[in-house]
C-alpha positions as CSV (number, residue, x, y, z in Angstrom):
1,M,130.1,13.0,-39.1
2,E,127.8,10.1,-38.9
3,A,128.6,6.2,-38.6
4,T,128.5,5.6,-42.4
5,G,130.8,8.5,-43.0
6,I,133.3,7.3,-40.3
7,K,133.0,3.6,-41.8
8,Q,133.6,5.0,-45.3
9,E,136.6,6.9,-44.0
10,L,138.3,3.7,-42.3
11,Y,137.6,1.5,-45.3
12,F,139.7,4.0,-47.6
13,V,142.4,4.1,-44.9
14,G,142.2,0.7,-45.0
15,L,143.0,0.3,-49.0
16,K,145.6,2.7,-48.8
17,V,147.3,0.7,-46.2
18,A,147.0,-2.3,-48.2
19,R,147.9,-0.6,-51.3
20,D,151.2,0.5,-49.8
21,T,152.0,-2.7,-48.3
22,E,151.6,-4.4,-51.7
23,R,154.2,-2.0,-53.0
24,A,156.3,-2.7,-50.0
25,V,156.2,-6.5,-50.9
26,L,156.7,-6.2,-54.6
27,S,159.7,-3.8,-53.9
28,A,161.2,-6.1,-51.4
29,V,160.7,-9.2,-54.0
30,A,161.9,-7.5,-56.8
31,A,165.2,-6.7,-54.5
32,G,165.5,-10.1,-53.5
33,L,165.4,-11.4,-57.1
34,E,167.9,-8.7,-58.0
35,N,170.2,-10.0,-55.4
36,I,169.9,-13.7,-56.6
37,K,170.8,-12.6,-60.2
38,Q,173.9,-10.7,-58.8
39,I,175.0,-13.8,-56.9
40,T,174.4,-16.3,-59.6
41,Q,176.2,-14.4,-61.8
42,A,178.9,-13.8,-59.7
43,A,179.1,-17.5,-58.6
44,S,178.9,-19.2,-62.4
45,P,182.4,-19.3,-64.3
46,T,182.8,-17.1,-67.1
47,T,185.2,-16.4,-70.4
48,A,187.0,-13.4,-69.9
49,S,186.4,-12.2,-73.3
50,T,183.0,-12.6,-73.7
51,G,181.5,-12.7,-70.3
52,K,179.5,-15.6,-71.1
53,Q,178.7,-18.6,-69.0
54,V,181.0,-21.6,-69.4
55,D,179.4,-25.2,-69.6
56,I,181.3,-27.2,-67.3
57,S,179.0,-30.0,-67.2
58,V,180.9,-33.4,-67.2
């Protein structure tokens, strides 16, 4: 294989690694946001009948 072909192959391997890394990062961010949502919901006072958050501001 000539040098140009090797460079092109390395370029495509690099693109694949970058795409896979981007997917992993986006997945981790989505999971983190879901965790924050669940923690916020668990920590917020709600009414038993409606499940809606109660305004406890004074």
